[in-house]
PyMOL Python script that loads the backbone (N, CA, C, O; Angstrom):
from pymol import cmd

cmd.read_pdbstr("""\
ATOM      1  N   MET A   1       3.701  -0.460  12.049  1.00  0.00           N
ATOM      2  CA  MET A   1       1.856   0.139  12.901  1.00  0.00           C
ATOM      3  C   MET A   1       1.905  -1.583  13.376  1.00  0.00           C
ATOM      4  O   MET A   1       2.589  -2.457  12.844  1.00  0.00           O
ATOM      5  N   LYS A   2       0.936  -1.739  14.558  1.00  0.00           N
ATOM      6  CA  LYS A   2       0.700  -3.117  15.282  1.00  0.00           C
ATOM      7  C   LYS A   2      -0.504  -2.730  15.339  1.00  0.00           C
ATOM      8  O   LYS A   2      -0.996  -1.638  15.624  1.00  0.00           O
ATOM      9  N   GLY A   3      -1.248  -4.378  14.845  1.00  0.00           N
ATOM     10  CA  GLY A   3      -2.302  -4.000  15.055  1.00  0.00           C
ATOM     11  C   GLY A   3      -3.441  -5.446  15.381  1.00  0.00           C
ATOM     12  O   GLY A   3      -3.024  -6.603  15.327  1.00  0.00           O
ATOM     13  N   LYS A   4      -4.595  -5.167  15.644  1.00  0.00           N
ATOM     14  CA  LYS A   4      -5.605  -6.787  15.578  1.00  0.00           C
ATOM     15  C   LYS A   4      -6.327  -6.629  14.675  1.00  0.00           C
ATOM     16  O   LYS A   4      -6.506  -5.560  14.092  1.00  0.00           O
ATOM     17  N   LEU A   5      -6.917  -7.818  14.399  1.00  0.00           N
ATOM     18  CA  LEU A   5      -7.508  -7.746  13.297  1.00  0.00           C
ATOM     19  C   LEU A   5      -8.268  -9.037  12.658  1.00  0.00           C
ATOM     20  O   LEU A   5      -7.819  -9.968  11.990  1.00  0.00           O
ATOM     21  N   HIS A   6      -9.825  -8.696  13.191  1.00  0.00           N
ATOM     22  CA  HIS A   6     -10.478 -10.236  13.540  1.00  0.00           C
ATOM     23  C   HIS A   6      -9.657 -11.554  13.954  1.00  0.00           C
ATOM     24  O   HIS A   6      -9.518 -12.643  13.397  1.00  0.00           O
ATOM     25  N   LYS A   7      -9.073 -10.909  15.394  1.00  0.00           N
ATOM     26  CA  LYS A   7      -8.642 -11.429  16.264  1.00  0.00           C
ATOM     27  C   LYS A   7      -7.084 -11.998  16.132  1.00  0.00           C
ATOM     28  O   LYS A   7      -6.599 -12.926  16.780  1.00  0.00           O
ATOM     29  N   VAL A   8      -6.332 -11.062  14.955  1.00  0.00           N
ATOM     30  CA  VAL A   8      -5.328 -11.820  14.998  1.00  0.00           C
ATOM     31  C   VAL A   8      -4.114 -10.384  14.611  1.00  0.00           C
ATOM     32  O   VAL A   8      -4.226  -9.547  13.716  1.00  0.00           O
ATOM     33  N   LYS A   9      -2.713 -10.561  15.927  1.00  0.00           N
ATOM     34  CA  LYS A   9      -2.864  -9.256  15.544  1.00  0.00           C
ATOM     35  C   LYS A   9      -1.490  -9.468  14.541  1.00  0.00           C
ATOM     36  O   LYS A   9      -1.035 -10.553  14.181  1.00  0.00           O
ATOM     37  N   PHE A  10      -0.884  -7.898  14.145  1.00  0.00           N
ATOM     38  CA  PHE A  10       0.198  -7.764  12.695  1.00  0.00           C
ATOM     39  C   PHE A  10       0.954  -7.175  13.324  1.00  0.00           C
ATOM     40  O   PHE A  10       0.761  -6.691  14.439  1.00  0.00           O
ATOM     41  N   GLU A  11       2.168  -7.136  12.512  1.00  0.00           N
ATOM     42  CA  GLU A  11       2.876  -6.128  12.722  1.00  0.00           C
ATOM     43  C   GLU A  11       2.942  -5.230  11.245  1.00  0.00           C
ATOM     44  O   GLU A  11       2.592  -6.220  10.604  1.00  0.00           O
ATOM     45  N   ASN A  12       3.063  -4.423  10.428  1.00  0.00           N
ATOM     46  CA  ASN A  12       3.515  -4.442   9.355  1.00  0.00           C
ATOM     47  C   ASN A  12       4.899  -3.679   9.310  1.00  0.00           C
ATOM     48  O   ASN A  12       4.837  -2.478   9.572  1.00  0.00           O
ATOM     49  N   LEU A  13       5.791  -4.063   9.098  1.00  0.00           N
ATOM     50  CA  LEU A  13       6.665  -2.881   8.823  1.00  0.00           C
ATOM     51  C   LEU A  13       6.815  -2.063   7.324  1.00  0.00           C
ATOM     52  O   LEU A  13       5.931  -2.308   6.503  1.00  0.00           O
ATOM     53  N   GLY A  14       8.222  -0.810   6.810  1.00  0.00           N
ATOM     54  CA  GLY A  14       7.812  -0.212   5.948  1.00  0.00           C
ATOM     55  C   GLY A  14       9.542   0.889   6.337  1.00  0.00           C
ATOM     56  O   GLY A  14      10.333   1.062   7.264  1.00  0.00           O
ATOM     57  N   THR A  15       9.254   1.472   4.535  1.00  0.00           N
ATOM     58  CA  THR A  15      10.310   2.715   4.784  1.00  0.00           C
ATOM     59  C   THR A  15       9.353   4.036   4.077  1.00  0.00           C
ATOM     60  O   THR A  15       8.822   3.781   2.996  1.00  0.00           O
ATOM     61  N   ILE A  16       9.240   4.765   4.394  1.00  0.00           N
ATOM     62  CA  ILE A  16       8.923   6.120   3.573  1.00  0.00           C
ATOM     63  C   ILE A  16       9.245   5.935   2.191  1.00  0.00           C
ATOM     64  O   ILE A  16       8.611   6.868   1.699  1.00  0.00           O
ATOM     65  N   LEU A  17       9.760   5.400   1.315  1.00  0.00           N
ATOM     66  CA  LEU A  17      10.443   6.478   0.104  1.00  0.00           C
ATOM     67  C   LEU A  17      10.259   8.050  -0.367  1.00  0.00           C
ATOM     68  O   LEU A  17      11.120   8.910  -0.184  1.00  0.00           O
ATOM     69  N   GLN A  18       9.082   8.255  -0.958  1.00  0.00           N
ATOM     70  CA  GLN A  18       9.308   9.150  -1.140  1.00  0.00           C
ATOM     71  C   GLN A  18       7.728  10.219  -0.277  1.00  0.00           C
ATOM     72  O   GLN A  18       6.686   9.640   0.030  1.00  0.00           O
ATOM     73  N   PHE A  19       7.929  11.711  -0.055  1.00  0.00           N
ATOM     74  CA  PHE A  19       7.243  11.838   0.333  1.00  0.00           C
ATOM     75  C   PHE A  19       6.901  13.304  -0.046  1.00  0.00           C
ATOM     76  O   PHE A  19       7.466  14.065   0.739  1.00  0.00           O
ATOM     77  N   LYS A  20       6.162  13.965  -0.988  1.00  0.00           N
ATOM     78  CA  LYS A  20       5.251  15.496  -1.324  1.00  0.00           C
ATOM     79  C   LYS A  20       4.639  15.417  -1.296  1.00  0.00           C
ATOM     80  O   LYS A  20       3.784  14.596  -1.626  1.00  0.00           O
ATOM     81  N   PRO A  21       4.790  16.919  -0.533  1.00  0.00           N
ATOM     82  CA  PRO A  21       2.887  16.997   0.328  1.00  0.00           C
ATOM     83  C   PRO A  21       1.507  17.585  -1.530  1.00  0.00           C
ATOM     84  O   PRO A  21       1.467  18.426  -2.428  1.00  0.00           O
ATOM     85  N   GLU A  22       0.692  16.340  -0.996  1.00  0.00           N
ATOM     86  CA  GLU A  22      -0.207  16.838  -1.955  1.00  0.00           C
ATOM     87  C   GLU A  22      -0.098  16.398  -3.327  1.00  0.00           C
ATOM     88  O   GLU A  22      -0.887  16.680  -4.229  1.00  0.00           O
ATOM     89  N   LYS A  23       1.304  15.433  -3.446  1.00  0.00           N
ATOM     90  CA  LYS A  23       1.743  15.234  -5.001  1.00  0.00           C
ATOM     91  C   LYS A  23       1.632  13.366  -4.824  1.00  0.00           C
ATOM     92  O   LYS A  23       0.884  12.520  -5.314  1.00  0.00           O
ATOM     93  N   VAL A  24       2.945  13.315  -3.747  1.00  0.00           N
ATOM     94  CA  VAL A  24       3.862  11.729  -3.905  1.00  0.00           C
ATOM     95  C   VAL A  24       3.355  10.767  -2.452  1.00  0.00           C
ATOM     96  O   VAL A  24       3.518  11.672  -1.633  1.00  0.00           O
ATOM     97  N   PHE A  25       3.006   9.920  -1.850  1.00  0.00           N
ATOM     98  CA  PHE A  25       3.346   9.188  -0.957  1.00  0.00           C
ATOM     99  C   PHE A  25       4.166   7.990  -1.581  1.00  0.00           C
ATOM    100  O   PHE A  25       3.924   7.940  -2.787  1.00  0.00           O
ATOM    101  N   GLU A  26       4.854   7.227  -1.272  1.00  0.00           N
ATOM    102  CA  GLU A  26       4.994   5.689  -1.578  1.00  0.00           C
ATOM    103  C   GLU A  26       6.215   5.465  -0.593  1.00  0.00           C
ATOM    104  O   GLU A  26       7.031   6.282  -0.165  1.00  0.00           O
ATOM    105  N   TYR A  27       6.024   3.397  -0.249  1.00  0.00           N
ATOM    106  CA  TYR A  27       6.678   3.220   0.666  1.00  0.00           C
ATOM    107  C   TYR A  27       6.473   1.990   0.115  1.00  0.00           C
ATOM    108  O   TYR A  27       5.836   1.676  -0.890  1.00  0.00           O
ATOM    109  N   THR A  28       7.117   1.304   0.925  1.00  0.00           N
ATOM    110  CA  THR A  28       7.442  -0.275   1.375  1.00  0.00           C
ATOM    111  C   THR A  28       6.519  -0.639   2.550  1.00  0.00           C
ATOM    112  O   THR A  28       6.270  -0.028   3.590  1.00  0.00           O
ATOM    113  N   HIS A  29       5.968  -2.141   1.943  1.00  0.00           N
ATOM    114  CA  HIS A  29       5.163  -2.237   2.846  1.00  0.00           C
ATOM    115  C   HIS A  29       5.574  -4.019   3.073  1.00  0.00           C
ATOM    116  O   HIS A  29       6.084  -4.446   2.037  1.00  0.00           O
ATOM    117  N   LEU A  30       5.469  -5.023   4.093  1.00  0.00           N
ATOM    118  CA  LEU A  30       6.014  -5.881   4.494  1.00  0.00           C
ATOM    119  C   LEU A  30       4.704  -6.321   5.665  1.00  0.00           C
ATOM    120  O   LEU A  30       4.673  -5.456   6.541  1.00  0.00           O
ATOM    121  N   SER A  31       3.848  -7.203   5.853  1.00  0.00           N
ATOM    122  CA  SER A  31       2.813  -7.237   6.938  1.00  0.00           C
ATOM    123  C   SER A  31       3.284  -8.603   7.903  1.00  0.00           C
ATOM    124  O   SER A  31       3.232  -9.767   7.507  1.00  0.00           O
ATOM    125  N   SER A  32       3.653  -8.255   8.969  1.00  0.00           N
ATOM    126  CA  SER A  32       3.777 -10.459   9.415  1.00  0.00           C
ATOM    127  C   SER A  32       3.212 -11.380   9.459  1.00  0.00           C
ATOM    128  O   SER A  32       3.631 -12.519   9.667  1.00  0.00           O
ATOM    129  N   ILE A  33       1.789 -10.892   9.197  1.00  0.00           N
ATOM    130  CA  ILE A  33       0.335 -11.728   8.185  1.00  0.00           C
ATOM    131  C   ILE A  33       0.962 -12.538   7.745  1.00  0.00           C
ATOM    132  O   ILE A  33       0.981 -13.558   8.435  1.00  0.00           O
ATOM    133  N   SER A  34       1.964 -12.592   6.165  1.00  0.00           N
ATOM    134  CA  SER A  34       2.332 -12.325   5.393  1.00  0.00           C
ATOM    135  C   SER A  34       3.182 -13.968   5.264  1.00  0.00           C
ATOM    136  O   SER A  34       3.325 -14.536   4.182  1.00  0.00           O
ATOM    137  N   LYS A  35       3.863 -14.752   7.098  1.00  0.00           N
ATOM    138  CA  LYS A  35       5.105 -14.768   7.102  1.00  0.00           C
ATOM    139  C   LYS A  35       6.601 -14.596   6.707  1.00  0.00           C
ATOM    140  O   LYS A  35       7.638 -15.160   7.058  1.00  0.00           O
ATOM    141  N   LEU A  36       6.307 -13.608   5.850  1.00  0.00           N
ATOM    142  CA  LEU A  36       7.389 -13.990   5.226  1.00  0.00           C
ATOM    143  C   LEU A  36       8.685 -13.459   5.696  1.00  0.00           C
ATOM    144  O   LEU A  36       8.489 -12.432   6.346  1.00  0.00           O
ATOM    145  N   PRO A  37      10.522 -13.916   5.573  1.00  0.00           N
ATOM    146  CA  PRO A  37      11.442 -13.164   6.067  1.00  0.00           C
ATOM    147  C   PRO A  37      11.606 -11.437   5.928  1.00  0.00           C
ATOM    148  O   PRO A  37      11.540 -10.655   4.979  1.00  0.00           O
ATOM    149  N   ASP A  38      11.898 -11.271   7.652  1.00  0.00           N
ATOM    150  CA  ASP A  38      12.080  -9.140   6.838  1.00  0.00           C
ATOM    151  C   ASP A  38      13.190  -9.181   5.649  1.00  0.00           C
ATOM    152  O   ASP A  38      14.257  -9.193   6.263  1.00  0.00           O
ATOM    153  N   GLN A  39      13.521  -9.212   4.037  1.00  0.00           N
ATOM    154  CA  GLN A  39      14.133  -9.816   3.613  1.00  0.00           C
ATOM    155  C   GLN A  39      13.911  -8.106   2.434  1.00  0.00           C
ATOM    156  O   GLN A  39      12.739  -7.866   2.145  1.00  0.00           O
ATOM    157  N   PRO A  40      14.650  -7.418   2.051  1.00  0.00           N
ATOM    158  CA  PRO A  40      14.175  -6.728   0.403  1.00  0.00           C
ATOM    159  C   PRO A  40      13.290  -6.858  -0.308  1.00  0.00           C
ATOM    160  O   PRO A  40      12.322  -6.213  -0.710  1.00  0.00           O
ATOM    161  N   GLU A  41      13.861  -8.067  -0.462  1.00  0.00           N
ATOM    162  CA  GLU A  41      13.035  -8.719  -1.825  1.00  0.00           C
ATOM    163  C   GLU A  41      11.485  -8.908  -1.522  1.00  0.00           C
ATOM    164  O   GLU A  41      10.697  -8.514  -2.381  1.00  0.00           O
ATOM    165  N   ASN A  42      11.039  -9.437  -0.454  1.00  0.00           N
ATOM    166  CA  ASN A  42       9.922  -9.040   0.172  1.00  0.00           C
ATOM    167  C   ASN A  42       8.536  -8.122   0.256  1.00  0.00           C
ATOM    168  O   ASN A  42       7.420  -8.620   0.402  1.00  0.00           O
ATOM    169  N   TYR A  43       8.710  -7.176   0.178  1.00  0.00           N
ATOM    170  CA  TYR A  43       8.569  -6.375   0.138  1.00  0.00           C
ATOM    171  C   TYR A  43       7.718  -5.486  -0.815  1.00  0.00           C
ATOM    172  O   TYR A  43       8.342  -5.311  -1.861  1.00  0.00           O
ATOM    173  N   CYS A  44       6.595  -4.910  -0.813  1.00  0.00           N
ATOM    174  CA  CYS A  44       6.151  -4.221  -1.344  1.00  0.00           C
ATOM    175  C   CYS A  44       5.846  -3.238  -2.259  1.00  0.00           C
ATOM    176  O   CYS A  44       4.883  -3.648  -2.907  1.00  0.00           O
ATOM    177  N   THR A  45       6.152  -2.252  -2.601  1.00  0.00           N
ATOM    178  CA  THR A  45       6.128  -1.193  -3.244  1.00  0.00           C
ATOM    179  C   THR A  45       5.129  -0.093  -3.169  1.00  0.00           C
ATOM    180  O   THR A  45       4.332  -0.416  -4.051  1.00  0.00           O
ATOM    181  N   LEU A  46       4.713   0.973  -2.663  1.00  0.00           N
ATOM    182  CA  LEU A  46       3.079   1.455  -2.552  1.00  0.00           C
ATOM    183  C   LEU A  46       3.347   2.423  -3.088  1.00  0.00           C
ATOM    184  O   LEU A  46       4.434   2.907  -2.770  1.00  0.00           O
ATOM    185  N   ASN A  47       2.476   3.200  -4.186  1.00  0.00           N
ATOM    186  CA  ASN A  47       3.008   4.424  -4.897  1.00  0.00           C
ATOM    187  C   ASN A  47       1.609   5.634  -5.163  1.00  0.00           C
ATOM    188  O   ASN A  47       0.866   5.771  -6.135  1.00  0.00           O
ATOM    189  N   PHE A  48       1.665   6.267  -4.039  1.00  0.00           N
ATOM    190  CA  PHE A  48      -0.005   7.199  -3.953  1.00  0.00           C
ATOM    191  C   PHE A  48       1.053   8.596  -4.586  1.00  0.00           C
ATOM    192  O   PHE A  48       2.120   9.140  -4.301  1.00  0.00           O
ATOM    193  N   SER A  49      -0.309   8.735  -5.840  1.00  0.00           N
ATOM    194  CA  SER A  49       0.305  10.282  -6.629  1.00  0.00           C
ATOM    195  C   SER A  49      -0.962  10.847  -6.518  1.00  0.00           C
ATOM    196  O   SER A  49      -1.745  10.000  -6.089  1.00  0.00           O
ATOM    197  N   LEU A  50      -1.790  12.517  -6.838  1.00  0.00           N
ATOM    198  CA  LEU A  50      -2.615  12.942  -6.391  1.00  0.00           C
ATOM    199  C   LEU A  50      -1.930  13.567  -7.764  1.00  0.00           C
ATOM    200  O   LEU A  50      -0.712  13.715  -7.663  1.00  0.00           O
ATOM    201  N   SER A  51      -2.590  14.008  -9.194  1.00  0.00           N
ATOM    202  CA  SER A  51      -2.787  15.026 -10.144  1.00  0.00           C
ATOM    203  C   SER A  51      -4.416  15.654 -10.257  1.00  0.00           C
ATOM    204  O   SER A  51      -5.428  15.048  -9.905  1.00  0.00           O
ATOM    205  N   SER A  52      -4.369  16.678 -10.695  1.00  0.00           N
ATOM    206  CA  SER A  52      -5.517  17.796 -10.233  1.00  0.00           C
ATOM    207  C   SER A  52      -5.983  18.335 -12.128  1.00  0.00           C
ATOM    208  O   SER A  52      -5.275  17.532 -12.736  1.00  0.00           O
ATOM    209  N   SER A  53      -6.531  18.964 -12.956  1.00  0.00           N
ATOM    210  CA  SER A  53      -7.131  18.667 -13.717  1.00  0.00           C
ATOM    211  C   SER A  53      -7.496  20.372 -13.676  1.00  0.00           C
ATOM    212  O   SER A  53      -7.288  21.089 -12.698  1.00  0.00           O
ATOM    213  N   ASP A  54      -8.155  20.871 -15.127  1.00  0.00           N
ATOM    214  CA  ASP A  54      -8.596  21.783 -15.133  1.00  0.00           C
ATOM    215  C   ASP A  54     -10.134  21.986 -14.329  1.00  0.00           C
ATOM    216  O   ASP A  54     -10.533  22.912 -13.623  1.00  0.00           O
ATOM    217  N   ALA A  55     -10.640  21.011 -14.657  1.00  0.00           N
ATOM    218  CA  ALA A  55     -12.356  20.318 -14.482  1.00  0.00           C
ATOM    219  C   ALA A  55     -12.063  20.960 -12.152  1.00  0.00           C
ATOM    220  O   ALA A  55     -12.900  20.828 -11.259  1.00  0.00           O
ATOM    221  N   ASP A  56     -10.981  21.411 -12.062  1.00  0.00           N
ATOM    222  CA  ASP A  56     -10.804  21.637 -10.864  1.00  0.00           C
ATOM    223  C   ASP A  56     -11.753  19.945 -10.139  1.00  0.00           C
ATOM    224  O   ASP A  56     -12.756  20.149  -9.455  1.00  0.00           O
ATOM    225  N   GLU A  57     -11.404  18.789 -10.332  1.00  0.00           N
ATOM    226  CA  GLU A  57     -10.310  17.819  -9.970  1.00  0.00           C
ATOM    227  C   GLU A  57      -9.655  17.347  -9.720  1.00  0.00           C
ATOM    228  O   GLU A  57      -8.725  17.487 -10.514  1.00  0.00           O
ATOM    229  N   THR A  58      -9.346  16.450  -8.643  1.00  0.00           N
ATOM    230  CA  THR A  58      -7.923  15.818  -8.328  1.00  0.00           C
ATOM    231  C   THR A  58      -8.272  13.735  -8.712  1.00  0.00           C
ATOM    232  O   THR A  58      -9.291  13.049  -8.629  1.00  0.00           O
ATOM    233  N   THR A  59      -7.416  13.549  -8.951  1.00  0.00           N
ATOM    234  CA  THR A  59      -7.485  12.326  -9.146  1.00  0.00           C
ATOM    235  C   THR A  59      -6.290  11.503  -8.311  1.00  0.00           C
ATOM    236  O   THR A  59      -5.114  11.661  -8.638  1.00  0.00           O
ATOM    237  N   LEU A  60      -6.576  10.825  -7.472  1.00  0.00           N
ATOM    238  CA  LEU A  60      -5.290   9.360  -6.772  1.00  0.00           C
ATOM    239  C   LEU A  60      -5.141   8.417  -8.044  1.00  0.00           C
ATOM    240  O   LEU A  60      -5.921   7.806  -8.774  1.00  0.00           O
ATOM    241  N   ASN A  61      -3.943   8.571  -7.971  1.00  0.00           N
ATOM    242  CA  ASN A  61      -3.763   6.497  -8.598  1.00  0.00           C
ATOM    243  C   ASN A  61      -2.513   6.025  -7.085  1.00  0.00           C
ATOM    244  O   ASN A  61      -1.951   6.758  -6.272  1.00  0.00           O
ATOM    245  N   LEU A  62      -2.487   4.655  -7.246  1.00  0.00           N
ATOM    246  CA  LEU A  62      -2.025   3.951  -6.863  1.00  0.00           C
ATOM    247  C   LEU A  62      -1.751   2.699  -7.720  1.00  0.00           C
ATOM    248  O   LEU A  62      -2.461   1.893  -8.321  1.00  0.00           O
ATOM    249  N   SER A  63      -0.187   2.899  -7.492  1.00  0.00           N
ATOM    250  CA  SER A  63       1.027   1.628  -8.082  1.00  0.00           C
ATOM    251  C   SER A  63       0.993   0.905  -7.024  1.00  0.00           C
ATOM    252  O   SER A  63       0.858   1.444  -5.926  1.00  0.00           O
ATOM    253  N   ILE A  64       1.135  -0.769  -7.185  1.00  0.00           N
ATOM    254  CA  ILE A  64       1.881  -1.236  -5.827  1.00  0.00           C
ATOM    255  C   ILE A  64       2.872  -2.392  -6.784  1.00  0.00           C
ATOM    256  O   ILE A  64       2.720  -3.431  -7.425  1.00  0.00           O
ATOM    257  N   ALA A  65       3.478  -1.856  -6.563  1.00  0.00           N
ATOM    258  CA  ALA A  65       5.064  -3.034  -7.373  1.00  0.00           C
ATOM    259  C   ALA A  65       5.816  -4.127  -6.198  1.00  0.00           C
ATOM    260  O   ALA A  65       5.817  -4.054  -4.969  1.00  0.00           O
ATOM    261  N   ASN A  66       6.332  -4.971  -6.964  1.00  0.00           N
ATOM    262  CA  ASN A  66       6.855  -6.360  -6.875  1.00  0.00           C
ATOM    263  C   ASN A  66       6.430  -7.096  -5.050  1.00  0.00           C
ATOM    264  O   ASN A  66       6.898  -7.016  -3.915  1.00  0.00           O
ATOM    265  N   PHE A  67       5.342  -7.741  -5.714  1.00  0.00           N
ATOM    266  CA  PHE A  67       4.320  -8.940  -4.914  1.00  0.00           C
ATOM    267  C   PHE A  67       5.173 -10.240  -5.079  1.00  0.00           C
ATOM    268  O   PHE A  67       5.367 -10.964  -6.055  1.00  0.00           O
ATOM    269  N   PRO A  68       5.720 -10.295  -3.489  1.00  0.00           N
ATOM    270  CA  PRO A  68       6.783 -11.050  -3.256  1.00  0.00           C
ATOM    271  C   PRO A  68       5.484 -12.752  -4.015  1.00  0.00           C
ATOM    272  O   PRO A  68       5.919 -13.588  -4.807  1.00  0.00           O
ATOM    273  N   THR A  69       3.842 -12.766  -3.384  1.00  0.00           N
ATOM    274  CA  THR A  69       3.915 -13.932  -4.126  1.00  0.00           C
ATOM    275  C   THR A  69       2.545 -13.702  -4.610  1.00  0.00           C
ATOM    276  O   THR A  69       2.234 -12.539  -4.353  1.00  0.00           O
ATOM    277  N   TYR A  70       1.189 -14.616  -5.466  1.00  0.00           N
ATOM    278  CA  TYR A  70       0.254 -14.213  -5.685  1.00  0.00           C
ATOM    279  C   TYR A  70      -0.535 -13.835  -4.658  1.00  0.00           C
ATOM    280  O   TYR A  70      -1.321 -12.905  -4.836  1.00  0.00           O
ATOM    281  N   SER A  71      -0.459 -14.512  -3.372  1.00  0.00           N
ATOM    282  CA  SER A  71      -0.906 -14.843  -2.485  1.00  0.00           C
ATOM    283  C   SER A  71      -0.985 -13.397  -1.984  1.00  0.00           C
ATOM    284  O   SER A  71      -2.037 -13.017  -1.471  1.00  0.00           O
ATOM    285  N   ILE A  72       0.010 -12.605  -2.094  1.00  0.00           N
ATOM    286  CA  ILE A  72      -0.175 -11.239  -1.624  1.00  0.00           C
ATOM    287  C   ILE A  72      -0.946 -10.703  -2.613  1.00  0.00           C
ATOM    288  O   ILE A  72      -2.172 -10.610  -2.549  1.00  0.00           O
ATOM    289  N   TYR A  73       0.003 -10.206  -3.885  1.00  0.00           N
ATOM    290  CA  TYR A  73      -1.078  -9.376  -4.712  1.00  0.00           C
ATOM    291  C   TYR A  73      -2.662  -9.550  -4.925  1.00  0.00           C
ATOM    292  O   TYR A  73      -3.262  -8.624  -5.470  1.00  0.00           O
ATOM    293  N   LYS A  74      -3.519 -10.946  -4.429  1.00  0.00           N
ATOM    294  CA  LYS A  74      -4.500 -11.075  -4.289  1.00  0.00           C
ATOM    295  C   LYS A  74      -5.110  -9.918  -3.772  1.00  0.00           C
ATOM    296  O   LYS A  74      -5.737  -8.979  -4.261  1.00  0.00           O
ATOM    297  N   HIS A  75      -4.705 -10.292  -2.502  1.00  0.00           N
ATOM    298  CA  HIS A  75      -4.776  -9.449  -0.999  1.00  0.00           C
ATOM    299  C   HIS A  75      -4.907  -8.173  -1.237  1.00  0.00           C
ATOM    300  O   HIS A  75      -6.015  -7.720  -1.526  1.00  0.00           O
ATOM    301  N   MET A  76      -4.022  -7.537  -1.172  1.00  0.00           N
ATOM    302  CA  MET A  76      -3.604  -6.645  -2.303  1.00  0.00           C
ATOM    303  C   MET A  76      -4.601  -5.294  -3.066  1.00  0.00           C
ATOM    304  O   MET A  76      -4.962  -4.126  -2.925  1.00  0.00           O
ATOM    305  N   ASP A  77      -4.698  -6.663  -4.058  1.00  0.00           N
ATOM    306  CA  ASP A  77      -5.806  -5.810  -5.151  1.00  0.00           C
ATOM    307  C   ASP A  77      -6.862  -5.625  -4.726  1.00  0.00           C
ATOM    308  O   ASP A  77      -7.521  -4.643  -5.066  1.00  0.00           O
ATOM    309  N   PHE A  78      -7.520  -6.990  -3.431  1.00  0.00           N
ATOM    310  CA  PHE A  78      -9.102  -6.994  -2.900  1.00  0.00           C
ATOM    311  C   PHE A  78      -8.899  -5.748  -2.446  1.00  0.00           C
ATOM    312  O   PHE A  78      -9.150  -4.796  -3.185  1.00  0.00           O
ATOM    313  N   TYR A  79      -8.361  -5.537  -1.021  1.00  0.00           N
ATOM    314  CA  TYR A  79      -7.810  -4.538  -0.202  1.00  0.00           C
ATOM    315  C   TYR A  79      -7.939  -3.106  -0.879  1.00  0.00           C
ATOM    316  O   TYR A  79      -8.897  -2.379  -0.617  1.00  0.00           O
ATOM    317  N   TRP A  80      -6.688  -2.642  -1.973  1.00  0.00           N
ATOM    318  CA  TRP A  80      -7.060  -1.276  -1.679  1.00  0.00           C
ATOM    319  C   TRP A  80      -7.915  -1.077  -3.096  1.00  0.00           C
ATOM    320  O   TRP A  80      -7.984   0.092  -3.477  1.00  0.00           O
ATOM    321  N   ARG A  81      -8.793  -2.417  -4.196  1.00  0.00           N
ATOM    322  CA  ARG A  81      -9.362  -1.948  -4.785  1.00  0.00           C
ATOM    323  C   ARG A  81     -10.904  -1.754  -3.947  1.00  0.00           C
ATOM    324  O   ARG A  81     -11.682  -1.026  -4.562  1.00  0.00           O
ATOM    325  N   SER A  82     -11.352  -2.232  -2.824  1.00  0.00           N
ATOM    326  CA  SER A  82     -12.251  -1.529  -1.558  1.00  0.00           C
ATOM    327  C   SER A  82     -11.951  -0.396  -1.397  1.00  0.00           C
ATOM    328  O   SER A  82     -12.665   0.565  -1.680  1.00  0.00           O
ATOM    329  N   ALA A  83     -10.447  -0.343  -0.742  1.00  0.00           N
ATOM    330  CA  ALA A  83     -10.473   1.065  -0.337  1.00  0.00           C
ATOM    331  C   ALA A  83      -9.975   2.350  -0.601  1.00  0.00           C
ATOM    332  O   ALA A  83      -9.590   3.353   0.001  1.00  0.00           O
ATOM    333  N   LEU A  84     -10.161   1.852  -1.925  1.00  0.00           N
ATOM    334  CA  LEU A  84     -10.349   3.158  -3.232  1.00  0.00           C
ATOM    335  C   LEU A  84     -11.363   3.891  -3.270  1.00  0.00           C
ATOM    336  O   LEU A  84     -11.303   5.119  -3.342  1.00  0.00           O
ATOM    337  N   VAL A  85     -12.659   3.068  -3.215  1.00  0.00           N
ATOM    338  CA  VAL A  85     -13.653   3.493  -3.408  1.00  0.00           C
ATOM    339  C   VAL A  85     -14.511   3.917  -2.443  1.00  0.00           C
ATOM    340  O   VAL A  85     -15.440   4.666  -2.746  1.00  0.00           O
ATOM    341  N   VAL A  86     -14.302   3.471  -1.087  1.00  0.00           N
ATOM    342  CA  VAL A  86     -14.539   4.433  -0.030  1.00  0.00           C
ATOM    343  C   VAL A  86     -13.284   5.753  -0.130  1.00  0.00           C
ATOM    344  O   VAL A  86     -13.084   6.197   1.000  1.00  0.00           O
ATOM    345  N   LEU A  87     -13.091   5.909  -0.371  1.00  0.00           N
ATOM    346  CA  LEU A  87     -12.302   6.764  -0.027  1.00  0.00           C
ATOM    347  C   LEU A  87     -12.305   7.916  -1.039  1.00  0.00           C
ATOM    348  O   LEU A  87     -11.657   8.960  -0.970  1.00  0.00           O
ATOM    349  N   LYS A  88     -13.201   7.505  -2.039  1.00  0.00           N
ATOM    350  CA  LYS A  88     -13.820   7.936  -3.190  1.00  0.00           C
ATOM    351  C   LYS A  88     -14.581   9.306  -3.044  1.00  0.00           C
ATOM    352  O   LYS A  88     -15.173   9.790  -4.009  1.00  0.00           O
TER     353      LYS A  88
END
""", "prot")
cmd.dss("prot")
cmd.show_as("cartoon", "prot")
cmd.util.cbc("prot")
cmd.orient("prot")
């Protein structure tokens, strides 16, 4: 995925690891903004899973693993906390 955000060009790299419609979507992620080399240890892994309850509700769970730096952790935490509120 390529784009421009706040006048800064970026390219996100990654691989889909798991896709089960209406159940799980998991992928790896590395952004050019991080300036880290394209090496496996520099990729985060994001896992989105859906679960339903008897009350006819669906819950979206997000887990993120392997933060290569503290600043990436802080960015992902801020971004996804905001994004999940919007999705809700």
